[in-house]
C-alpha positions as CSV (number, residue, x, y, z in Angstrom):
1,M,-1.5,-24.9,13.9
2,K,-3.7,-27.6,15.0
3,I,-3.9,-29.5,11.8
4,N,-1.2,-32.8,12.1
5,L,0.5,-32.9,8.7
6,N,3.6,-34.4,7.3
7,P,6.5,-32.0,7.6
8,E,6.3,-31.0,3.7
9,A,2.4,-30.3,4.0
10,D,3.4,-28.2,7.1
11,S,5.8,-26.2,5.5
12,Q,3.0,-25.6,2.5
13,I,0.5,-24.7,5.1
14,K,3.3,-21.9,6.6
15,N,4.0,-20.6,3.5
16,I,0.2,-20.4,2.6
17,A,-0.3,-18.5,5.9
18,A,2.4,-16.1,5.3
19,K,0.1,-15.0,2.4
20,I,-2.8,-14.4,4.2
21,I,-3.9,-10.7,5.2
22,V,-6.7,-11.0,7.8
23,A,-8.8,-7.6,7.9
24,L,-9.6,-6.2,11.1
25,D,-13.1,-5.1,10.1
26,V,-14.1,-4.3,13.6
27,P,-15.1,-0.9,15.2
28,S,-12.6,-0.6,18.2
29,A,-9.1,-1.1,19.2
30,A,-10.3,-3.4,22.0
31,E,-12.0,-5.8,19.6
32,A,-9.3,-5.5,17.3
33,M,-6.8,-6.9,20.1
34,I,-9.2,-9.7,21.0
35,L,-9.0,-10.9,17.5
36,C,-5.6,-10.6,17.3
37,D,-4.9,-12.2,20.5
38,R,-7.1,-15.2,19.8
39,L,-5.4,-15.6,16.2
40,P,-1.7,-15.4,17.3
41,Q,-0.8,-17.8,14.0
42,V,-1.7,-14.6,11.8
43,D,1.3,-12.3,11.3
44,F,-0.5,-9.9,8.7
45,W,-3.5,-7.8,9.7
46,K,-5.5,-5.1,7.5
47,V,-6.5,-2.0,9.3
48,G,-9.3,0.0,7.1
49,L,-11.0,2.9,7.2
50,E,-13.5,2.4,10.0
51,L,-11.0,0.9,12.6
52,F,-8.5,3.6,11.9
53,I,-10.7,6.4,12.2
54,A,-12.2,4.9,15.4
55,D,-8.9,4.0,17.2
56,G,-6.2,4.2,14.5
57,S,-3.1,5.0,16.5
58,T,-3.9,2.8,19.3
59,V,-4.4,-0.3,16.8
60,L,-1.4,0.6,15.0
61,R,0.7,0.7,18.1
62,E,-0.6,-2.5,19.4
63,L,0.0,-4.5,16.2
64,K,3.6,-3.4,16.3
65,A,4.1,-4.5,19.8
66,R,2.8,-7.7,19.1
67,H,5.4,-7.5,16.2
68,K,2.8,-8.2,13.3
69,K,2.8,-6.8,9.7
70,I,0.2,-4.0,9.1
71,F,-1.8,-3.2,5.9
72,L,-3.0,0.1,6.4
73,D,-6.3,0.2,3.9
74,L,-6.8,4.1,3.7
75,K,-7.3,4.1,-0.3
76,L,-6.2,7.8,-0.4
77,H,-7.4,9.9,-3.1
78,D,-7.0,13.7,-3.2
79,I,-5.2,16.5,-4.7
80,P,-1.2,15.2,-5.2
81,N,-0.1,17.6,-2.5
82,T,-2.7,16.4,0.0
83,V,-2.1,12.6,-0.6
84,A,1.4,12.9,-0.8
85,S,1.4,14.6,2.9
86,A,-0.8,12.3,4.4
87,C,1.5,9.5,2.9
88,R,4.7,11.2,4.6
89,V,2.4,11.2,8.0
90,A,1.4,7.4,7.4
91,T,4.8,6.2,6.9
92,K,5.6,7.2,11.0
93,Y,3.2,4.0,11.8
94,G,5.7,1.9,10.2
95,A,2.9,0.1,8.3
96,D,4.2,-2.6,5.4
97,F,1.3,-1.7,3.0
98,L,-0.7,1.8,2.5
99,T,-3.2,2.2,-0.3
100,I,-3.9,4.8,-2.7
101,H,-6.3,5.1,-5.6
102,A,-4.7,4.7,-8.9
103,S,-7.3,6.7,-10.6
104,G,-6.1,9.7,-8.4
105,G,-3.4,10.0,-11.6
106,K,0.1,9.7,-12.0
107,A,0.9,13.4,-10.7
108,M,-0.7,12.1,-7.4
109,M,0.8,8.9,-7.3
110,Q,4.2,10.0,-8.0
111,A,3.8,12.8,-5.3
112,A,2.9,9.8,-2.8
113,Q,5.6,7.7,-4.1
114,S,8.0,10.2,-3.3
115,E,7.1,10.7,0.4
116,V,7.4,6.9,1.4
117,E,10.8,6.6,-0.4
118,G,13.4,5.4,2.4
119,S,10.7,4.2,4.5
120,S,9.3,0.6,5.5
121,T,6.1,1.4,3.8
122,Q,5.2,0.3,0.3
123,L,2.4,1.6,-1.7
124,L,-0.5,-0.2,-3.2
125,A,-2.6,1.2,-6.1
126,I,-6.3,0.5,-5.8
127,S,-7.0,-0.6,-9.3
128,L,-11.2,-0.9,-9.2
129,L,-13.1,-1.8,-6.0
130,T,-14.0,-5.3,-6.1
131,S,-17.5,-4.4,-5.3
132,I,-17.8,-2.8,-8.6
133,S,-19.6,-4.9,-11.4
134,A,-18.6,-4.5,-15.3
135,S,-22.3,-3.0,-15.7
136,E,-21.5,-0.1,-13.0
137,L,-18.3,0.4,-14.5
138,A,-20.1,1.1,-18.0
139,S,-23.4,2.6,-17.0
140,D,-22.7,4.6,-13.7
141,L,-19.3,5.4,-14.1
142,K,-19.2,5.8,-17.9
143,V,-16.2,3.9,-18.5
144,T,-15.7,2.8,-21.9
145,L,-13.0,0.0,-21.1
146,D,-14.2,-3.3,-19.9
147,V,-13.1,-4.5,-16.3
148,P,-9.8,-6.5,-17.3
149,E,-8.8,-3.5,-19.6
150,Y,-9.6,-1.1,-17.0
151,V,-7.7,-2.7,-14.3
152,A,-4.7,-3.2,-16.6
153,Q,-4.6,0.5,-17.5
154,M,-4.7,1.5,-13.6
155,V,-2.0,-1.1,-12.7
156,S,0.3,0.0,-15.8
157,L,-0.2,3.9,-14.8
158,A,0.9,2.9,-11.1
159,Q,3.9,1.0,-12.4
160,S,5.0,4.0,-14.6
161,S,4.3,6.0,-11.8
162,G,7.0,4.2,-9.6
163,L,4.6,2.3,-7.6
164,T,5.5,-1.6,-7.0
165,G,2.4,-3.0,-6.1
166,A,-1.5,-3.0,-6.8
167,V,-4.7,-4.1,-5.2
168,C,-6.9,-6.1,-7.9
169,S,-9.4,-8.8,-8.1
170,P,-7.8,-12.0,-8.2
171,H,-9.9,-12.3,-11.8
172,E,-7.4,-9.8,-13.2
173,V,-3.9,-11.1,-11.7
174,A,-3.2,-14.0,-14.1
175,K,-3.1,-11.7,-17.1
176,L,-1.5,-8.7,-15.2
177,R,1.3,-11.1,-13.8
178,S,2.0,-12.3,-17.3
179,L,2.9,-8.8,-18.2
180,L,4.7,-7.7,-15.3
181,N,7.8,-9.3,-13.5
182,D,7.8,-11.1,-10.4
183,D,8.9,-8.4,-8.4
184,F,5.5,-6.4,-8.8
185,C,3.4,-7.1,-5.7
186,F,-0.6,-8.3,-6.1
187,V,-2.7,-8.0,-3.0
188,T,-6.0,-9.5,-4.0
189,P,-9.4,-9.0,-1.9
190,G,-12.6,-10.5,-3.2
191,V,-11.3,-13.8,-1.9
192,R,-14.0,-16.5,-0.4
193,P,-13.7,-20.1,0.5
194,T,-16.4,-22.2,-1.0
195,W,-18.0,-22.4,2.4
196,S,-18.4,-18.8,3.1
197,A,-21.1,-16.4,1.6
198,V,-19.6,-13.8,-1.0
199,G,-21.1,-10.8,0.9
200,D,-20.7,-7.8,-1.1
201,Q,-17.9,-8.7,-3.1
202,I,-18.5,-9.2,-7.0
203,R,-15.5,-10.5,-8.9
204,V,-14.6,-13.5,-6.3
205,M,-12.2,-16.6,-6.4
206,T,-11.5,-19.2,-3.6
207,P,-8.1,-18.4,-1.8
208,K,-6.5,-21.5,-3.8
209,Q,-7.5,-19.9,-7.0
210,A,-6.1,-16.7,-6.3
211,I,-2.9,-18.1,-5.2
212,A,-2.8,-19.9,-8.3
213,A,-3.4,-17.0,-10.4
214,G,-0.4,-15.3,-9.1
215,A,-1.5,-13.3,-6.3
216,N,1.2,-12.7,-3.6
217,Y,-1.2,-11.8,-0.5
218,L,-4.7,-12.2,0.0
219,V,-6.7,-10.4,1.8
220,I,-9.8,-12.4,4.0
221,G,-12.2,-10.7,6.5
222,R,-15.5,-11.9,7.5
223,P,-14.9,-15.8,6.6
224,I,-12.6,-15.7,9.3
225,T,-13.3,-13.0,11.9
226,A,-17.2,-13.4,11.6
227,A,-16.9,-17.4,11.8
228,A,-18.1,-19.0,15.1
229,D,-14.7,-20.4,15.3
230,P,-12.1,-18.2,13.9
231,V,-9.3,-20.1,14.7
232,A,-10.9,-23.1,12.8
233,A,-12.0,-21.1,10.0
234,W,-8.3,-19.9,9.7
235,E,-6.8,-23.2,9.5
236,Q,-9.4,-24.4,7.3
237,I,-8.6,-21.9,4.6
238,C,-4.9,-22.7,4.8
239,Q,-5.7,-26.4,4.4
240,D,-8.0,-25.7,1.5
241,C,-5.3,-24.0,-0.4
242,L,-3.1,-27.1,-0.4
């Protein structure tokens, strides 16, 4: 990185950098690889639905060729057999993380987990989308639990189904971390530096706050990829976490 730091700070920066997953929220493999090559410091990239549908196999193959880690964020949600079959196919891409919705139920998650056993892919349960507010959860989805309780229920269900990680807002991580052992992995979207627009995220924290709350990994997209200078934005986020 370009920031000149003493050895201790440099080590801290490297530890922080390893926790950041950058979202490749672009519509084509060509654009994704331009970003990837422009940010060689980034080791972990998220491939979501738009990019996967457009150029999934190409992007994943290119990321593997560059020895990058992959968060395949497909948010699978269907009957158990369908999701299990999809997970079995997805493991062939060599993704490090793959997401499924906890709201699909225990049978679905157990079936999915059985298909990734022995592979390099770790399933993560989506607890509640960070774009959903407390009022939407209550009025639109008719869920009687409040947001923290609902997220805790979904994460508990995922753990009891054999999963070892979940995706949730950084606002829920601190309490959940106190309830689960250190081996359980929390990946948090809804992370925005103070100098970046919130966008369509509702339950957000800064990167430093999310790490302090106990998140293992942070998913950050537009503050880096849509910046006028993505490299400078990446470096500033790492610096802000010190």
